[in-house]
C-alpha positions as CSV (number, residue, x, y, z in Angstrom):
1,M,-38.4,-21.6,-52.3
2,S,-40.5,-18.9,-51.3
3,D,-39.2,-15.5,-50.1
4,T,-40.0,-16.4,-46.5
5,S,-38.3,-19.5,-46.6
6,R,-35.0,-17.9,-48.3
7,K,-35.2,-15.5,-45.6
8,D,-35.4,-18.3,-42.7
9,A,-32.9,-20.0,-44.2
10,N,-30.3,-17.0,-44.6
11,Y,-30.8,-15.9,-40.7
12,E,-30.1,-19.5,-39.7
13,A,-26.7,-19.3,-41.7
14,A,-25.8,-16.3,-40.2
15,A,-26.6,-17.3,-36.6
16,S,-24.7,-20.0,-37.6
17,R,-21.4,-18.0,-38.3
18,N,-21.9,-16.0,-35.4
19,E,-21.9,-18.9,-33.1
20,E,-18.6,-20.0,-34.9
21,V,-17.0,-16.7,-34.6
22,A,-18.1,-16.3,-30.6
23,E,-16.5,-19.4,-30.0
24,F,-13.6,-19.0,-31.9
25,E,-13.1,-15.5,-30.0
26,D,-13.1,-17.3,-26.5
27,T,-9.8,-17.5,-25.2
28,H,-10.6,-18.4,-22.0
29,K,-11.5,-21.9,-22.9
30,G,-9.6,-24.5,-20.2
31,L,-8.8,-24.7,-16.7
32,I,-5.4,-22.3,-17.1
33,G,-7.4,-20.0,-19.0
34,R,-10.1,-19.5,-16.1
35,I,-8.0,-18.9,-13.8
36,Q,-5.7,-16.9,-15.6
37,H,-8.8,-14.5,-16.6
38,T,-10.0,-14.9,-12.6
39,L,-6.7,-13.4,-11.5
40,H,-6.7,-10.8,-13.9
41,V,-10.2,-9.4,-13.2
42,N,-9.1,-9.9,-9.2
43,P,-5.6,-9.1,-9.1
44,S,-6.0,-8.9,-4.7
45,L,-6.8,-13.0,-5.0
46,V,-3.2,-13.9,-5.4
47,P,-1.9,-12.2,-2.2
48,L,-5.3,-13.3,-0.2
49,I,-4.7,-16.9,-1.2
50,V,-1.3,-16.6,-0.2
51,L,-1.7,-15.0,3.0
52,L,-4.7,-17.6,4.1
53,A,-2.3,-20.5,3.0
54,S,0.7,-18.6,5.2
55,I,-1.6,-18.6,8.3
56,L,-2.7,-22.1,8.0
57,I,1.1,-23.3,7.3
58,F,2.3,-21.7,10.4
59,G,-0.7,-22.3,12.6
60,I,0.0,-26.0,11.9
61,L,3.6,-25.9,12.4
62,L,3.3,-23.5,16.1
63,G,0.0,-24.4,17.2
64,S,-1.6,-21.8,19.8
65,R,1.6,-20.1,20.1
66,F,0.5,-18.4,16.5
67,F,-3.0,-18.9,16.7
68,S,-3.4,-17.0,19.8
69,P,-5.5,-13.8,19.7
70,F,-2.0,-11.6,20.9
71,A,0.4,-13.3,18.1
72,L,-2.2,-12.2,15.1
73,T,-3.1,-8.7,16.5
74,L,0.7,-8.4,16.8
75,I,1.0,-9.1,13.6
76,L,-0.9,-6.0,12.8
77,Q,0.4,-4.0,15.0
78,Q,4.1,-4.7,13.3
79,V,3.0,-3.7,9.7
80,A,0.5,-0.7,10.6
81,I,3.4,1.8,9.6
82,V,4.3,-0.3,6.9
83,G,0.5,-0.8,5.7
84,I,0.0,2.9,5.8
85,V,3.1,3.9,3.7
86,A,2.3,1.2,1.1
87,S,-0.9,2.5,0.8
88,A,0.7,6.0,-0.5
89,Q,3.2,3.9,-2.7
90,S,-0.1,1.9,-4.2
91,L,-1.6,5.0,-5.5
92,V,1.8,6.2,-7.0
93,I,2.8,2.7,-8.4
94,L,-0.7,2.8,-10.0
95,T,0.2,5.8,-12.1
96,A,2.9,3.9,-13.6
97,G,5.3,6.1,-10.9
98,I,7.0,5.0,-8.0
99,D,8.2,7.1,-4.7
100,L,11.8,6.7,-3.1
101,S,10.9,9.3,-0.6
102,V,8.0,8.1,1.3
103,G,10.2,6.9,4.2
104,A,11.7,10.2,4.3
105,I,8.3,12.0,4.2
106,A,6.9,10.0,7.3
107,V,10.5,10.5,9.4
108,V,10.6,14.3,8.5
109,S,6.9,14.7,9.4
110,S,7.4,13.4,12.7
111,V,10.1,15.5,13.6
112,I,8.4,18.6,12.8
113,M,5.6,17.6,15.0
114,G,7.9,16.7,17.9
115,Q,10.0,20.1,17.1
116,F,7.4,22.2,16.8
117,T,6.2,21.1,19.8
118,F,9.1,20.9,21.8
119,R,11.4,23.6,20.1
120,Y,8.8,26.1,19.7
121,G,6.3,25.7,22.2
122,L,3.4,25.5,19.9
123,P,0.2,23.4,20.7
124,V,0.7,19.9,19.9
125,E,-2.4,19.8,17.6
126,L,-0.9,22.7,15.5
127,S,2.3,20.8,15.5
128,V,0.4,17.6,14.0
129,L,-1.3,19.5,11.4
130,C,2.2,21.4,10.4
131,G,3.8,18.1,10.1
132,L,0.9,16.8,7.9
133,A,1.2,20.1,5.9
134,V,4.6,19.3,5.6
135,G,4.5,15.8,4.2
136,T,1.9,17.1,1.8
137,A,3.8,19.8,0.3
138,I,6.9,17.6,-0.3
139,G,4.4,15.2,-2.1
140,Y,2.8,18.1,-4.0
141,A,6.8,18.9,-5.1
142,N,7.1,15.6,-6.3
143,G,4.1,15.4,-8.6
144,W,5.0,18.9,-9.8
145,L,7.9,17.8,-11.1
146,V,6.7,14.8,-12.4
147,A,3.7,15.8,-14.3
148,V,5.0,19.5,-15.3
149,M,8.5,19.1,-15.8
150,K,8.1,15.6,-17.3
151,L,11.1,14.2,-15.2
152,P,11.4,10.4,-14.5
153,P,9.4,9.9,-11.0
154,F,12.3,7.3,-10.2
155,I,14.7,10.4,-10.5
156,V,12.6,12.6,-8.9
157,T,11.8,10.8,-5.7
158,L,15.3,9.6,-5.4
159,G,16.6,13.1,-5.3
160,M,13.9,13.7,-2.7
161,W,14.8,11.1,-0.8
162,Q,18.2,12.3,-0.2
163,I,17.1,16.3,0.2
164,V,14.7,15.3,2.4
165,L,16.8,12.9,4.9
166,A,19.5,15.5,4.5
167,G,17.3,18.3,5.8
168,N,15.6,16.1,8.5
169,F,19.7,15.6,10.1
170,L,20.4,19.3,9.6
171,Y,17.0,20.6,11.3
172,S,16.8,18.2,13.9
173,A,20.4,18.1,14.7
174,N,19.9,14.2,15.1
175,E,18.2,15.3,18.3
176,T,15.9,12.5,19.7
177,I,12.8,13.5,22.0
178,R,12.5,11.1,24.6
179,S,9.4,8.9,25.4
180,Q,9.3,10.3,28.8
181,E,9.0,13.6,27.8
182,I,6.4,13.3,25.2
183,E,4.3,11.1,27.6
184,A,4.5,14.2,30.3
185,N,3.7,17.0,27.8
186,A,2.3,15.7,24.5
187,P,0.8,12.6,24.7
188,L,-1.3,13.5,21.8
189,L,2.1,12.7,19.5
190,Q,1.6,9.1,21.0
191,F,-2.0,8.9,19.8
192,L,-1.9,6.3,17.2
193,G,0.6,4.2,19.3
194,T,-2.1,4.0,22.2
195,T,-3.3,0.3,22.9
196,F,-7.1,-0.9,24.0
197,K,-7.9,-4.7,24.2
198,I,-10.8,-6.6,23.0
199,G,-12.2,-9.8,24.9
200,A,-10.1,-9.4,27.8
201,D,-10.7,-11.1,31.2
202,A,-11.8,-9.0,34.4
203,D,-8.2,-8.5,35.3
204,G,-7.0,-7.4,31.8
205,R,-5.6,-10.8,30.6
206,G,-5.9,-12.2,27.4
207,G,-8.0,-10.8,24.5
208,A,-6.8,-8.9,21.1
209,T,-4.7,-5.6,21.5
210,F,-5.0,-3.2,19.1
211,T,-3.5,0.0,18.6
212,Y,-5.3,3.1,17.0
213,G,-2.5,3.1,14.5
214,V,-3.9,-0.1,13.2
215,I,-7.4,1.3,13.0
216,F,-6.3,3.8,11.0
217,M,-4.4,1.7,8.8
218,V,-7.6,-0.6,8.3
219,L,-9.8,2.4,7.5
220,L,-7.2,4.2,5.2
221,V,-7.3,0.9,3.1
222,L,-11.1,0.9,3.2
223,L,-11.4,4.4,2.1
224,L,-9.0,4.4,-0.6
225,A,-10.7,1.0,-2.1
226,Y,-13.8,2.8,-2.3
227,V,-12.4,5.7,-4.0
228,L,-10.4,4.0,-6.5
229,R,-13.0,1.8,-7.4
230,H,-16.5,3.8,-7.2
231,T,-15.2,8.0,-7.9
232,A,-14.0,9.3,-11.0
233,W,-10.6,10.4,-9.6
234,G,-10.4,6.7,-9.2
235,R,-10.9,5.7,-12.3
236,H,-8.7,8.5,-13.6
237,V,-5.7,7.1,-11.5
238,Y,-6.2,3.8,-13.2
239,A,-6.3,5.3,-16.6
240,V,-3.2,7.6,-16.0
241,G,-1.3,4.4,-15.3
242,D,-2.6,2.0,-17.9
243,D,-2.1,4.6,-21.0
244,P,-1.5,8.4,-20.4
245,D,-1.8,9.3,-23.8
246,A,-5.1,7.9,-24.0
247,A,-6.3,9.3,-20.7
248,E,-5.5,12.8,-21.7
249,L,-7.4,12.2,-25.1
250,S,-10.6,10.7,-23.3
251,G,-10.5,14.5,-21.3
252,V,-9.0,13.4,-18.2
253,N,-6.6,16.1,-17.0
254,V,-3.3,13.8,-16.8
255,K,-1.4,16.5,-14.8
256,R,-3.9,17.7,-11.9
257,T,-4.1,13.8,-11.4
258,L,-0.6,12.9,-10.8
259,I,-0.3,16.0,-8.7
260,S,-3.2,14.7,-6.5
261,V,-1.8,11.5,-6.5
262,Y,1.7,12.5,-4.9
263,A,0.5,15.2,-2.8
264,L,-2.0,12.3,-1.5
265,A,0.7,9.7,-1.2
266,G,3.2,12.8,1.0
267,L,-0.1,13.2,3.2
268,I,-0.7,9.4,4.3
269,C,3.4,9.4,4.6
270,A,3.0,12.0,7.2
271,F,0.3,10.1,9.2
272,A,2.5,7.4,9.0
273,G,5.3,9.6,10.8
274,W,2.6,10.5,13.9
275,A,2.1,6.7,13.6
276,L,5.7,6.2,13.9
277,I,5.7,8.1,16.8
278,G,3.4,6.4,18.9
279,R,5.1,3.2,17.4
280,I,8.7,3.7,18.9
281,G,7.5,5.8,21.8
282,S,10.0,8.5,20.7
283,V,10.7,11.7,18.3
284,S,14.1,9.9,16.5
285,P,15.1,11.5,13.0
286,T,16.9,8.0,12.5
287,S,14.0,5.8,12.5
288,G,11.9,4.6,9.4
289,Q,14.9,4.0,7.3
290,L,13.8,1.1,5.6
291,L,10.1,2.4,4.8
292,N,10.7,2.8,1.2
293,I,12.0,-0.6,0.3
294,E,9.3,-2.3,2.8
295,S,6.5,-0.3,1.2
296,I,7.6,-1.4,-2.4
297,T,7.8,-4.3,-1.5
298,A,4.3,-5.0,0.4
299,V,3.3,-3.6,-3.0
300,V,4.8,-5.9,-5.1
301,I,3.7,-9.0,-3.2
302,G,0.2,-7.7,-3.5
303,G,-0.2,-7.8,-7.0
304,I,0.3,-4.4,-7.9
305,S,1.6,-4.1,-11.2
306,L,4.4,-1.9,-11.5
307,F,3.9,-1.4,-15.0
308,G,0.8,0.6,-13.8
309,G,-3.1,0.6,-14.3
310,R,-3.9,-2.6,-12.4
311,G,-4.1,-3.8,-9.1
312,S,-5.8,-3.3,-6.0
313,I,-5.1,-1.7,-2.4
314,L,-6.5,-4.5,-0.7
315,G,-3.8,-6.3,-2.3
316,T,-1.0,-4.5,-0.8
317,F,-2.7,-4.5,2.7
318,F,-2.7,-8.6,2.1
319,G,1.1,-7.9,1.2
320,A,2.0,-6.3,4.0
321,L,0.4,-9.0,6.3
322,I,2.2,-11.5,4.6
323,V,5.6,-10.1,5.6
324,G,4.2,-9.9,9.0
325,V,3.0,-13.4,9.1
326,F,6.5,-14.7,7.9
327,T,8.4,-12.3,10.2
328,L,6.4,-13.5,13.4
329,G,6.4,-17.1,12.3
330,L,9.7,-17.7,11.9
331,R,10.6,-15.6,14.6
332,L,8.3,-18.0,16.8
333,A,9.9,-21.0,15.2
334,G,13.4,-20.1,16.0
335,A,14.6,-19.5,12.6
336,D,17.4,-17.4,12.0
337,A,15.9,-13.9,10.7
338,Q,18.1,-14.3,7.5
339,W,15.2,-17.1,6.4
340,T,12.6,-14.0,6.5
341,F,14.6,-11.9,3.7
342,L,14.9,-15.2,1.9
343,L,11.7,-16.2,1.6
344,I,10.3,-12.9,0.9
345,G,12.9,-12.3,-1.8
346,V,11.6,-15.0,-3.6
347,L,7.6,-14.1,-2.9
348,I,8.8,-10.9,-4.5
349,I,10.5,-12.7,-7.5
350,A,7.1,-14.8,-7.7
351,A,4.8,-11.9,-8.0
352,V,6.5,-10.1,-10.5
353,A,6.3,-13.5,-12.2
354,V,2.7,-13.7,-11.7
355,D,2.1,-10.2,-12.6
356,Q,3.7,-10.9,-16.3
357,W,2.0,-13.8,-16.8
358,I,-1.5,-12.4,-16.1
359,R,-1.1,-9.4,-18.2
360,K,-0.7,-11.8,-21.2
361,V,-4.9,-11.8,-20.7
362,S,-4.7,-8.2,-22.2
363,A,-2.2,-9.0,-24.4
């Protein structure tokens, strides 16, 4: 055999061996494997499917009562505040942390906005900025304790929740600023609750009703989705959540990233506090007590892994909408409110189970 023939034979043998190795390493054969891989690559796909299925089911059962523009936009209005707070919670959970103080931050920020306006007579614009600054500062404190002091996020935010909640009641003296006072003297505080219609007739009837809080929530989700996907900071957030030690070795400033995440979460929660004033019409220190639980619910149903490093902010948005669809759909069907909690509880457990199954792809 000539040298040329021998080289051709060796090349064919090597190519054959490479093909065999490539086939052996293909772990995504079969329908189940392909589905698992697709869900791993697109974590927001599961909540989107659940959302569309729930809309379809309630639409079939309830007909035009559910499939009206008013009903569908009412869902958006109901989940706007939870969606904003859940966006903040998503950032923290993506870093493998958790923030139990998000609801308290939102409420105390709204109280600061109201009290600074009516107790101290500051311009409402300045009062809003002060509320946003307080929310950011509390988030920064959470981040500093987690990143620099190395304290567990659960313990830090649990303690901060109690501190902020107590400070809120002590500072406000449990005083509620009524809607009439706000409307007459500081309507800007209710701005995010202002409604407007699209598609209404000449008499203002029909059409879809939106609030500026809904618009803010949608824009926030889109902005965060872009930042997390297309910026270095977003990649650092995922890297820290996936493996902080590896991220540190690759040049990521883990401490700075964690502090920035918690501070941004505090700012977003302060905006939620502003939206809360518009939603309920008044400034109440007792409002929003369940926002921390509701935000975690939206995040988990939305497919963001509690172990960090995987998930999509769009999934959180879909998760919040799922809760809203179930709540309104069951209410229109005349079902007991406890069925809503039961079904949402089932969804939470199912979402965690699916997350565990999907994570096996990268195991």
